[in-house]
MARTI-583529 format. One line per field, with one value per residue (C-alpha): residue number from 1; residue in three letters; chain; x, y, z. Coordinates in nm, 4 decimals. Each point is the difference from the previous one (the first is absolute). Example, Ala and Ser with C-alpha at 12.3 -4.5 7.8 and 13.67 -1.06 7.14 Angstrom:
2
k	[1	2] .
r	[ALA	SER] .
c	[A	A] .
c1	[1.2300	0.1370] .
c2	[-0.4500	0.3440] .
c3	[0.7800	-0.0660] .
//
This chain:
447
k	[1	2	3	4	5	6	7	8	9	10	11	12	13	14	15	16	17	18	19	20	21	22	23	24	25	26	27	28	29	30	31	32	33	34	35	36	37	38	39	40	41	42	43	44	45	46	47	48	49	50	51	52	53	54	55	56	57	58	59	60	61	62	63	64	65	66	67	68	69	70	71	72	73	74	75	76	77	78	79	80	81	82	83	84	85	86	87	88	89	90	91	92	93	94	95	96	97	98	99	100	101	102	103	104	105	106	107	108	109	110	111	112	113	114	115	116	117	118	119	120	121	122	123	124	125	126	127	128	129	130	131	132	133	134	135	136	137	138	139	140	141	142	143	144	145	146	147	148	149	150	151	152	153	154	155	156	157	158	159	160	161	162	163	164	165	166	167	168	169	170	171	172	173	174	175	176	177	178	179	180	181	182	183	184	185	186	187	188	189	190	191	192	193	194	195	196	197	198	199	200	201	202	203	204	205	206	207	208	209	210	211	212	213	214	215	216	217	218	219	220	221	222	223	224	225	226	227	228	229	230	231	232	233	234	235	236	237	238	239	240	241	242	243	244	245	246	247	248	249	250	251	252	253	254	255	256	257	258	259	260	261	262	263	264	265	266	267	268	269	270	271	272	273	274	275	276	277	278	279	280	281	282	283	284	285	286	287	288	289	290	291	292	293	294	295	296	297	298	299	300	301	302	303	304	305	306	307	308	309	310	311	312	313	314	315	316	317	318	319	320	321	322	323	324	325	326	327	328	329	330	331	332	333	334	335	336	337	338	339	340	341	342	343	344	345	346	347	348	349	350	351	352	353	354	355	356	357	358	359	360	361	362	363	364	365	366	367	368	369	370	371	372	373	374	375	376	377	378	379	380	381	382	383	384	385	386	387	388	389	390	391	392	393	394	395	396	397	398	399	400	401	402	403	404	405	406	407	408	409	410	411	412	413	414	415	416	417	418	419	420	421	422	423	424	425	426	427	428	429	430	431	432	433	434	435	436	437	438	439	440	441	442	443	444	445	446	447] .
r	[MET	THR	ALA	ALA	PRO	VAL	THR	SER	THR	ASP	PRO	ALA	PRO	VAL	PRO	ALA	PRO	GLY	THR	SER	THR	GLY	ALA	SER	THR	GLY	THR	GLY	SER	GLY	THR	GLY	ALA	GLY	ALA	ARG	ARG	ARG	PRO	LEU	VAL	LEU	ARG	ASN	ARG	ALA	PHE	GLY	ALA	VAL	TRP	LEU	GLY	GLN	ILE	LEU	THR	GLN	ALA	ALA	VAL	ARG	MET	PHE	GLN	VAL	GLY	VAL	ALA	TRP	TRP	ILE	VAL	ALA	HIS	ALA	VAL	PRO	GLY	ALA	PRO	GLY	LEU	ALA	SER	GLY	LEU	PHE	LEU	ALA	ALA	CYS	THR	LEU	PRO	ALA	VAL	ALA	LEU	ALA	PRO	VAL	VAL	ALA	GLY	ALA	ILE	ALA	ARG	PHE	PRO	HIS	ARG	SER	VAL	LEU	ARG	THR	ALA	ALA	GLY	LEU	ALA	GLY	ALA	ALA	ALA	GLY	ALA	LEU	ALA	LEU	TRP	ALA	HIS	ALA	GLY	ASP	LEU	PRO	LEU	VAL	GLY	VAL	TYR	GLY	ALA	ALA	LEU	ALA	LEU	ALA	THR	CYS	GLN	ALA	PHE	PHE	ASP	PRO	CYS	LEU	THR	THR	SER	VAL	PRO	GLU	LEU	VAL	ASP	ASP	ALA	ASP	ILE	GLU	THR	ALA	THR	GLY	PHE	GLU	LEU	SER	THR	GLN	SER	LEU	ALA	GLY	LEU	ALA	GLY	ALA	LEU	LEU	GLY	ALA	LEU	ALA	VAL	ASP	ARG	ALA	GLY	VAL	THR	GLY	LEU	ALA	ALA	GLY	CYS	ALA	ALA	ALA	TYR	LEU	GLY	ALA	ALA	VAL	LEU	VAL	ALA	VAL	ALA	ARG	PHE	ARG	THR	ALA	ALA	PRO	ASP	GLY	ALA	ASP	GLY	ALA	ASP	GLY	ALA	PRO	ARG	SER	ARG	PRO	LEU	ARG	ARG	ILE	LEU	ALA	GLU	LEU	PRO	SER	VAL	ARG	ARG	ILE	LEU	ILE	CYS	PHE	THR	ALA	ALA	ASN	LEU	PHE	THR	ALA	ALA	VAL	PHE	VAL	VAL	ILE	PRO	LEU	TYR	THR	ARG	SER	VAL	LEU	PHE	GLY	GLY	GLY	GLY	THR	VAL	ALA	LEU	LEU	GLU	ALA	SER	LEU	GLY	THR	GLY	ALA	LEU	VAL	GLY	ALA	PHE	THR	GLY	THR	ARG	VAL	PRO	GLY	ARG	PRO	THR	VAL	ALA	GLY	ALA	TRP	CYS	LEU	GLY	LEU	MET	ALA	VAL	ALA	LEU	ALA	LEU	PRO	GLY	LEU	PHE	ALA	GLN	ARG	PRO	VAL	VAL	VAL	GLY	CYS	LEU	ALA	VAL	ALA	GLY	TRP	CYS	ALA	GLY	ALA	VAL	SER	VAL	ARG	PHE	VAL	ALA	LEU	PHE	GLN	ARG	MET	VAL	PRO	THR	ALA	ASP	LYS	PRO	GLY	PHE	PHE	ALA	VAL	MET	GLN	ALA	VAL	LEU	GLY	ALA	SER	LEU	PRO	VAL	ALA	SER	LEU	VAL	PHE	GLY	SER	ALA	GLY	ASP	PHE	LEU	SER	PRO	GLN	THR	LEU	CYS	LEU	VAL	GLN	GLY	ILE	GLY	LEU	LEU	PRO	ALA	ALA	CYS	ALA	LEU	ALA	LEU	LEU	GLY	SER	ARG	THR	PRO	ASP	PRO	ALA	ALA	ALA	GLU	PRO	ALA	GLY	GLY	GLU	ARG] .
c	[A	A	A	A	A	A	A	A	A	A	A	A	A	A	A	A	A	A	A	A	A	A	A	A	A	A	A	A	A	A	A	A	A	A	A	A	A	A	A	A	A	A	A	A	A	A	A	A	A	A	A	A	A	A	A	A	A	A	A	A	A	A	A	A	A	A	A	A	A	A	A	A	A	A	A	A	A	A	A	A	A	A	A	A	A	A	A	A	A	A	A	A	A	A	A	A	A	A	A	A	A	A	A	A	A	A	A	A	A	A	A	A	A	A	A	A	A	A	A	A	A	A	A	A	A	A	A	A	A	A	A	A	A	A	A	A	A	A	A	A	A	A	A	A	A	A	A	A	A	A	A	A	A	A	A	A	A	A	A	A	A	A	A	A	A	A	A	A	A	A	A	A	A	A	A	A	A	A	A	A	A	A	A	A	A	A	A	A	A	A	A	A	A	A	A	A	A	A	A	A	A	A	A	A	A	A	A	A	A	A	A	A	A	A	A	A	A	A	A	A	A	A	A	A	A	A	A	A	A	A	A	A	A	A	A	A	A	A	A	A	A	A	A	A	A	A	A	A	A	A	A	A	A	A	A	A	A	A	A	A	A	A	A	A	A	A	A	A	A	A	A	A	A	A	A	A	A	A	A	A	A	A	A	A	A	A	A	A	A	A	A	A	A	A	A	A	A	A	A	A	A	A	A	A	A	A	A	A	A	A	A	A	A	A	A	A	A	A	A	A	A	A	A	A	A	A	A	A	A	A	A	A	A	A	A	A	A	A	A	A	A	A	A	A	A	A	A	A	A	A	A	A	A	A	A	A	A	A	A	A	A	A	A	A	A	A	A	A	A	A	A	A	A	A	A	A	A	A	A	A	A	A	A	A	A	A	A	A	A	A	A	A	A	A	A	A	A	A	A	A	A	A	A	A	A	A	A	A	A	A	A	A	A	A	A	A	A	A	A	A	A	A	A	A	A	A	A	A	A	A	A	A	A	A	A	A	A	A	A	A	A	A	A	A	A	A	A] .
c1	[14.9437	0.5580	1.0271	0.2050	-0.1297	-0.0553	0.1738	-0.1987	0.0016	-0.3183	0.0768	-0.3694	-0.0341	-0.2504	-0.3111	-0.1220	-0.2878	-0.3184	0.1468	-0.0343	0.2664	-0.1959	0.2888	0.2595	0.2131	-0.1765	-0.3512	-0.1173	-0.1851	-0.3126	-0.0744	-0.2877	-0.2994	0.0047	0.3621	-0.0959	-0.2649	0.2520	0.1532	0.3201	0.2091	-0.1112	0.0440	0.3166	0.2397	0.2864	-0.2196	-0.1561	0.3375	0.1269	-0.3303	0.0272	0.3548	-0.1203	-0.2599	0.2696	0.2380	-0.2661	-0.1533	0.3382	0.0757	-0.3517	0.0185	0.3423	-0.1368	-0.3136	0.1663	0.2886	-0.2265	-0.1987	0.3118	0.1255	-0.3358	-0.0834	0.3368	0.3180	-0.0718	-0.2990	0.0999	-0.0030	-0.1335	-0.1317	0.3337	0.1785	-0.2581	-0.0005	0.3803	-0.0430	-0.2610	0.2044	0.2981	-0.2335	-0.0833	0.3173	0.1848	-0.2744	0.0388	0.3835	0.0926	-0.2428	0.2762	0.1940	-0.3078	-0.0990	0.3567	0.0128	-0.3398	0.1037	0.3427	-0.0580	-0.2460	-0.3063	-0.0130	0.3479	-0.0888	-0.3086	0.1755	0.2949	-0.2058	-0.2092	0.3032	0.1890	-0.3131	-0.0222	0.3597	-0.0592	-0.3100	0.1859	0.2897	-0.2375	-0.1687	0.3367	0.0983	-0.3306	0.0284	0.3582	-0.1035	-0.1523	-0.0635	0.0736	-0.2503	0.2771	0.0298	-0.3640	0.0269	0.2931	-0.1992	-0.2946	0.2326	0.1349	-0.3357	-0.1359	0.2951	-0.0538	-0.3741	0.0805	0.1531	-0.2566	-0.3207	0.0708	0.1863	-0.3021	-0.2324	0.2432	0.0090	-0.3741	0.0087	0.2736	-0.2318	-0.3418	-0.1633	-0.0967	-0.3747	0.0737	0.2057	-0.2951	-0.0994	0.3731	0.0029	-0.3042	0.1724	0.3334	-0.1759	-0.2068	0.3300	0.0452	-0.3458	0.0716	0.3278	-0.1497	-0.2599	0.2571	0.2361	-0.2866	-0.1022	0.3471	0.2192	-0.1185	-0.1079	0.3457	0.1639	-0.2257	0.0655	0.3469	0.1644	0.2125	0.1824	-0.3009	-0.1175	0.3394	0.0275	-0.3533	0.1098	0.3139	-0.1865	-0.2498	0.2655	0.2053	-0.3113	-0.0685	0.3646	-0.0498	-0.3354	0.1439	0.3098	-0.2258	-0.2207	0.0777	-0.0121	-0.0410	0.2676	-0.0967	0.0920	-0.0976	-0.0784	0.2166	0.3204	0.2805	0.2444	0.0337	0.0854	-0.3377	0.1321	-0.2720	0.0099	0.1199	-0.2629	0.0262	-0.2633	-0.1344	-0.0463	-0.2210	-0.2554	0.0521	-0.1277	-0.3071	-0.1780	-0.3221	0.1795	0.2152	-0.3050	-0.1517	0.3194	0.0081	-0.3564	0.0725	0.3279	-0.2028	-0.2595	0.2585	0.1093	-0.3213	-0.0846	0.3423	-0.0472	-0.2566	0.2890	0.1367	-0.3625	-0.1257	0.2404	-0.0321	-0.3812	-0.0073	0.2149	-0.1503	-0.3572	-0.1115	0.2273	0.0724	0.2954	0.1544	-0.3325	-0.1720	0.2899	-0.0425	-0.3744	0.0413	0.2778	-0.1931	-0.3024	0.2152	0.1562	-0.3237	-0.1542	0.3081	-0.0182	-0.3672	0.0868	0.2829	-0.2320	-0.3063	0.1761	-0.0389	-0.3781	-0.0135	-0.1668	0.1428	0.3421	0.2869	0.0284	-0.3839	-0.0064	0.3233	-0.1414	-0.3102	0.2059	0.2314	-0.3062	-0.1516	0.3337	0.0200	-0.3296	0.0996	0.3281	-0.1598	-0.2934	0.2083	0.0928	-0.3587	-0.1170	0.2391	-0.2092	0.1985	-0.2575	-0.0101	0.3865	0.0104	-0.2680	0.1602	0.3445	-0.1558	-0.1676	0.3376	0.1763	-0.2458	0.0444	0.3797	-0.0155	-0.2574	0.1990	0.3288	-0.1241	-0.1567	0.3073	0.2725	-0.1875	-0.0259	0.3821	0.0801	-0.1709	0.1198	0.3671	0.2268	0.1646	0.3549	-0.0943	-0.1814	0.3118	0.0646	-0.3646	-0.1009	0.3168	-0.0913	-0.3585	0.1057	0.2321	-0.2545	-0.2715	0.2282	0.1565	-0.2947	0.0198	0.2962	-0.1287	-0.3481	0.1576	0.2228	-0.2603	-0.2952	0.2299	0.1325	-0.3413	-0.1254	0.2010	-0.1861	-0.3451	-0.2582	-0.0359	-0.3542	0.1245	0.2500	-0.3004	-0.1712	0.3091	0.0373	-0.3589	0.0186	0.3378	-0.1181	-0.2803	0.2335	0.1582	-0.3361	-0.1036	0.3210	-0.0419	-0.3548	0.1113	0.2160	-0.3262	0.0142	0.3849	0.0675	-0.1242	-0.1588	0.2419	-0.2238	0.0346	0.3365	0.2692	0.3561	0.2187	0.2790	-0.1818	0.0101	-0.2483] .
c2	[10.7949	0.1101	-0.2825	0.1967	0.2607	0.3160	0.3085	0.3175	0.3494	-0.0507	-0.1802	-0.1169	-0.3732	-0.1733	-0.0587	-0.3433	-0.1074	0.1224	0.2903	0.3634	0.2706	0.3108	0.1988	-0.1460	0.2249	0.0596	-0.0922	0.3627	0.1910	-0.1228	-0.3230	-0.2283	-0.0714	0.3410	-0.0557	-0.3454	0.1441	0.2092	-0.1610	-0.1912	0.2178	0.3084	-0.1326	-0.1742	0.2583	-0.2485	-0.2420	0.2732	0.1269	-0.3481	-0.0766	0.3216	-0.0953	-0.3386	0.1756	0.2009	-0.2881	-0.2334	0.2761	0.0782	-0.3610	-0.0557	0.3269	-0.1053	-0.3469	0.1232	0.2894	-0.1992	-0.2905	0.2409	0.1725	-0.3325	-0.1051	0.3395	0.1716	-0.2073	-0.3440	0.0177	-0.3221	-0.2608	0.1869	-0.3108	-0.1642	0.3330	0.1008	-0.3589	0.0159	0.3453	-0.1201	-0.3138	0.2271	0.1820	-0.3198	-0.2024	0.1686	-0.0807	-0.3753	-0.0120	0.2002	-0.1488	-0.1462	0.3253	0.2074	-0.2153	0.0280	0.3720	0.0534	-0.2265	0.1578	0.3764	0.2431	0.0047	0.3715	0.0021	-0.2702	0.1926	0.3327	-0.1448	-0.1798	0.3084	0.2225	-0.2346	-0.0318	0.3692	0.0288	-0.2760	0.1813	0.3303	-0.1531	-0.1377	0.3425	0.1681	-0.2771	0.0329	0.3814	-0.0194	-0.1948	-0.3117	-0.2494	-0.3646	-0.2660	-0.1783	0.3045	-0.0051	-0.3677	0.0714	0.2759	-0.2371	-0.2587	0.2707	0.1326	-0.3474	-0.0967	0.2920	-0.0766	-0.3683	0.1257	0.2687	-0.1962	-0.3048	0.2229	0.2286	-0.2983	-0.1339	0.3429	0.0248	-0.1253	0.2640	0.2756	-0.1020	-0.1769	-0.3631	0.1027	0.2228	-0.2642	-0.1034	0.3755	0.0734	-0.2947	0.1425	0.3418	-0.1646	-0.2133	0.2931	0.1666	-0.2257	0.0963	0.3733	-0.0513	-0.1918	0.2750	0.2799	-0.1898	-0.0693	0.3634	0.1445	-0.2705	-0.0205	0.3628	0.1097	-0.1976	0.1458	0.3517	0.0097	-0.3214	-0.2221	0.2989	0.1441	-0.3434	-0.0747	0.3483	-0.0473	-0.3397	0.1394	0.2788	-0.2556	-0.2365	0.2811	0.1314	-0.3518	-0.0143	0.3246	-0.1141	-0.3338	0.1866	0.2152	-0.2891	-0.1591	-0.3709	-0.1960	-0.2529	-0.3526	-0.2830	-0.3154	-0.3408	-0.3012	0.1686	-0.2240	0.0814	0.2862	0.2540	-0.0398	-0.1012	-0.1663	-0.3534	-0.0298	-0.1910	-0.1020	0.1504	-0.3342	-0.1150	0.3011	-0.1102	-0.3685	0.0719	0.1917	-0.2561	0.1889	0.3150	-0.1840	-0.1436	0.3416	0.1457	-0.2743	0.0704	0.3740	-0.0720	-0.1960	0.2735	0.2600	-0.1739	0.1391	0.3076	0.1619	-0.0226	0.2788	0.2625	-0.1493	-0.0303	0.3546	0.1906	-0.2568	0.0027	0.3784	0.0176	-0.2906	-0.0296	0.3434	0.1942	0.2485	0.1938	0.0755	0.1359	-0.3347	-0.1813	0.2355	-0.0676	-0.3766	0.0033	0.2460	-0.2352	-0.2848	0.2076	0.1532	-0.3454	-0.1219	0.2962	-0.0533	-0.3707	0.0737	0.1929	-0.2202	-0.3420	-0.0524	0.0154	-0.2946	-0.2776	-0.3562	-0.1500	0.1450	-0.3083	0.0052	0.3743	-0.0178	-0.2779	0.2019	0.3093	-0.1909	-0.1473	0.3491	0.1386	-0.2875	0.1106	0.3726	-0.0597	-0.2264	0.2261	0.2630	-0.2934	-0.0306	0.3621	0.2636	0.3038	0.2453	0.0292	-0.3720	-0.0228	0.2816	-0.1638	-0.3447	0.1380	0.1724	-0.3236	-0.1833	0.2581	-0.0147	-0.3826	0.0351	0.2737	-0.2042	-0.3173	0.1639	0.1662	-0.3153	-0.2147	0.2452	0.0690	-0.3727	-0.0321	0.2811	-0.1840	-0.3602	0.0678	0.0430	0.3515	-0.1472	-0.1673	0.2897	0.1418	-0.3309	-0.0813	0.3091	-0.0183	-0.3484	0.0938	0.2711	-0.2432	-0.2865	0.2269	0.1865	-0.3100	-0.0232	0.3637	-0.0088	-0.3232	0.1585	0.3131	-0.1919	-0.2630	0.2368	0.2768	-0.2508	-0.1387	0.3571	0.0240	-0.3008	-0.0087	0.2753	0.1831	-0.1353	-0.3508	0.0748	0.1269	-0.3298	-0.1929	0.2105	-0.0803	-0.3650	-0.0334	0.1418	-0.2513	-0.2921	0.2275	0.1063	-0.3648	-0.0934	0.2836	-0.1106	-0.3574	0.1280	0.0714	-0.0119	-0.0854	0.3724	0.2019	0.3429	0.2902	0.1299	-0.3201	-0.1387	-0.0247	0.0728	-0.2997	-0.1076	0.0869	0.3701	0.1817] .
c3	[6.8156	0.5252	1.0907	0.1779	0.2313	-0.2034	0.1430	-0.0457	0.1038	0.1980	0.3292	0.0508	-0.0295	-0.2149	0.2194	0.0794	-0.2118	0.1244	0.1845	-0.1021	-0.0055	-0.0649	0.1454	-0.2266	-0.2187	-0.3228	0.0953	0.0054	0.2552	0.1514	0.1891	0.0693	-0.2244	-0.1559	-0.1277	-0.1215	-0.2209	-0.1931	-0.3055	0.0764	-0.2246	0.1945	0.3547	-0.0703	-0.1581	-0.0524	-0.1895	-0.1924	-0.1204	-0.0973	-0.1685	-0.2085	-0.0805	-0.1254	-0.2208	-0.1659	-0.0542	-0.1464	-0.1946	-0.1496	-0.0885	-0.1528	-0.1905	-0.1388	-0.0932	-0.1680	-0.1735	-0.1353	-0.0984	-0.2114	-0.1366	-0.1251	-0.1641	-0.1469	-0.0723	0.0470	-0.1479	-0.2393	-0.1701	0.2784	0.3157	0.1713	0.0571	0.0726	0.2562	0.1493	0.0521	0.1654	0.2459	0.0699	0.0824	0.2398	0.1961	0.0008	0.2925	0.2495	-0.0842	-0.0439	0.2977	0.2542	0.2326	-0.0108	0.0702	0.2950	0.1438	-0.0357	0.1668	0.2869	0.0478	-0.0385	0.1421	-0.2045	-0.0321	-0.1457	-0.2594	-0.1025	-0.0211	-0.1964	-0.2416	-0.0802	-0.0324	-0.2376	-0.2122	-0.0227	-0.1067	-0.2688	-0.1339	-0.0104	-0.1993	-0.2464	-0.0390	-0.0746	-0.2423	-0.1875	-0.0069	-0.1382	-0.3174	-0.1462	0.2770	-0.0939	0.1053	0.1982	0.2152	0.0942	0.0797	0.2328	0.1733	0.0485	0.1657	0.2320	0.1063	0.0419	0.2165	0.2295	0.0184	0.0818	0.3181	0.0801	-0.0230	0.2287	0.2458	0.0371	0.0524	0.2582	0.1749	0.0538	0.3606	0.0753	-0.1080	0.1302	0.2993	-0.0446	-0.0029	-0.3065	-0.2065	-0.2197	-0.0568	-0.0746	-0.2439	-0.1819	-0.0346	-0.1075	-0.2671	-0.1124	-0.0928	-0.2877	-0.1174	0.0378	-0.1749	-0.2829	-0.0378	0.0080	-0.2345	-0.2409	-0.0208	-0.0294	-0.1582	-0.3525	-0.0159	0.1289	-0.2799	-0.2739	0.1195	0.1574	-0.1183	0.2099	0.1318	0.1687	0.1195	0.1683	0.1565	0.1582	0.1403	0.1469	0.1783	0.1438	0.1260	0.1633	0.1772	0.1363	0.1359	0.1843	0.1588	0.1121	0.1422	0.2351	0.1118	0.3357	0.0327	0.3246	0.0986	-0.0957	0.2163	-0.2006	0.1260	-0.0181	0.1346	0.1033	0.2681	0.2509	-0.2659	-0.1608	-0.3423	-0.2072	-0.1327	-0.3568	-0.1943	-0.3569	-0.2216	-0.1215	0.3508	0.0833	-0.2702	0.0884	0.3477	-0.1290	-0.2231	-0.0427	-0.0959	-0.2439	-0.1766	-0.0324	-0.1428	-0.2610	-0.1013	-0.0454	-0.1824	-0.2550	-0.0188	-0.0488	-0.3239	-0.1455	0.2032	-0.0524	-0.3738	0.0185	0.0051	-0.3330	-0.1514	0.0819	-0.2409	-0.2724	0.0359	-0.0067	-0.3156	-0.1994	0.1145	0.1400	-0.2335	0.2828	0.1373	0.3352	0.1327	-0.0638	0.1668	0.2955	0.0141	0.0125	0.2453	0.2142	-0.0045	0.1139	0.2828	0.1225	0.0352	0.1920	0.2221	0.0889	0.0484	0.2424	0.2293	-0.0301	-0.0072	0.3813	-0.0482	-0.2478	0.2038	0.0339	0.0766	-0.2091	-0.2187	-0.0886	-0.0547	-0.1958	-0.2222	-0.0851	-0.0753	-0.2317	-0.1780	-0.0475	-0.1223	-0.2606	-0.1360	0.0050	-0.1861	-0.2548	-0.1056	-0.1908	-0.2280	-0.0948	0.0123	-0.1229	0.1071	0.2097	0.2852	0.0310	0.0266	0.2495	0.2181	-0.0186	0.1006	0.2985	0.1110	-0.0462	0.2038	0.2877	0.0173	0.0075	0.2860	0.2028	-0.0163	0.0956	0.3086	0.1344	-0.0486	0.0999	0.3227	0.0556	-0.0556	0.2360	0.2876	-0.0886	-0.0642	0.3047	0.0341	-0.0386	-0.3234	-0.1623	-0.1833	-0.1632	-0.0538	-0.1760	-0.2188	-0.0847	-0.0627	-0.2439	-0.1780	-0.0144	-0.1234	-0.2276	-0.1583	-0.2420	-0.1038	-0.2393	-0.1476	-0.0644	-0.1425	-0.2474	-0.1013	-0.0430	-0.1538	-0.2592	-0.0657	-0.0524	-0.3243	-0.1423	0.1720	0.0299	0.3424	0.0160	-0.0093	0.2678	0.2138	-0.0292	0.0844	0.3148	0.1136	-0.0674	0.1606	0.3342	0.0530	0.1077	0.2619	0.1295	0.0380	0.1738	0.2449	0.0733	0.0726	0.2845	0.1859	0.3748	0.0040	0.0324	0.2993	-0.0157	0.0713	0.2801	0.1850	-0.1057	0.2544	-0.1145	-0.0902	0.2203	0.3239	-0.0437	0.2287] .
//
């Protein structure tokens, strides 16, 4: 919008829902109401470290995506930038879809801290290798595509693993707060990537861009390595040895019909929302006649809106389906308006509104999923969620990228807005079928 018992260096078990573990390792000093008033990332040092690591990894991948997309449009492929940038963004999204079963198996089998640390470390190595290649001479486009696949593969393991690890880092009472922080990371990363990606390419080329990404990934690997995770004992274990049931990924969604319907709605919506990352550089070059600074401004508007939405999404009234439908409708208007009004302030404001809608919707629904899905199914579920939602991203990138070589960016904006309306209506029709996350009981009898 992201099992076997997990062995960890911290012997403290995951607390039962509703209990507090103020003395748990990593929760920081201070207990009682005074400690509760402190921000979660300050009173829980382990979560704070992992959250900062997530900021670094997602900032790196967004910086890479924004920077390379602008490099393709403005420098590398001036003749047909739409298709080339669409292929690049498709490469950035394919691994999350294609590797979903592998990701689910790795998260269920190996300690989560090891998965997170390894993914960040390998991504740092891949970005560093790209920086050296670019510094050595002319960098072919295929080399950039290969690096995009490598970084996206590492991120495909990192993101659902971190989402699955939230109960190992925080108390049950803090899950929704932790979810808000976790989802805000994408907004912070989008903001950082927007500000640095295109500007880095204009000033330091792909060499400087890749070097910055490598430093961020390696820093994240260090932060995860020093964090201490609690031992998770998931539900649904079979046998005396506590080995978990092996459940096919499709069966997980089959037993969660309301969740499945929500994911279908958002998959359809993503066909049009994901296109914004293709449209922004094309709109900047062909309509606003700007450079990397303009791309940074537009991406920063989108990221800032999403950041605010991630922290305020829990305050949106109504059931998740109703609130989500209104947000998708508002996002449709915000994405369509730049197709009618090409003034820079209008575009900036509309992208900020669209970002807020995306952030608000994400925090409501991921918090709902955290409480509805049994612990033993979370590795598989969040991998499936990433794959289902991500399945539309390569399609959107290729379709809108190819169309961008024949249609004006303003027309693409109108198509985005119109295309979102059916998804908003479908989500509204779900109505009372989906419970509110604050009152929902976990599926499968989890307590």
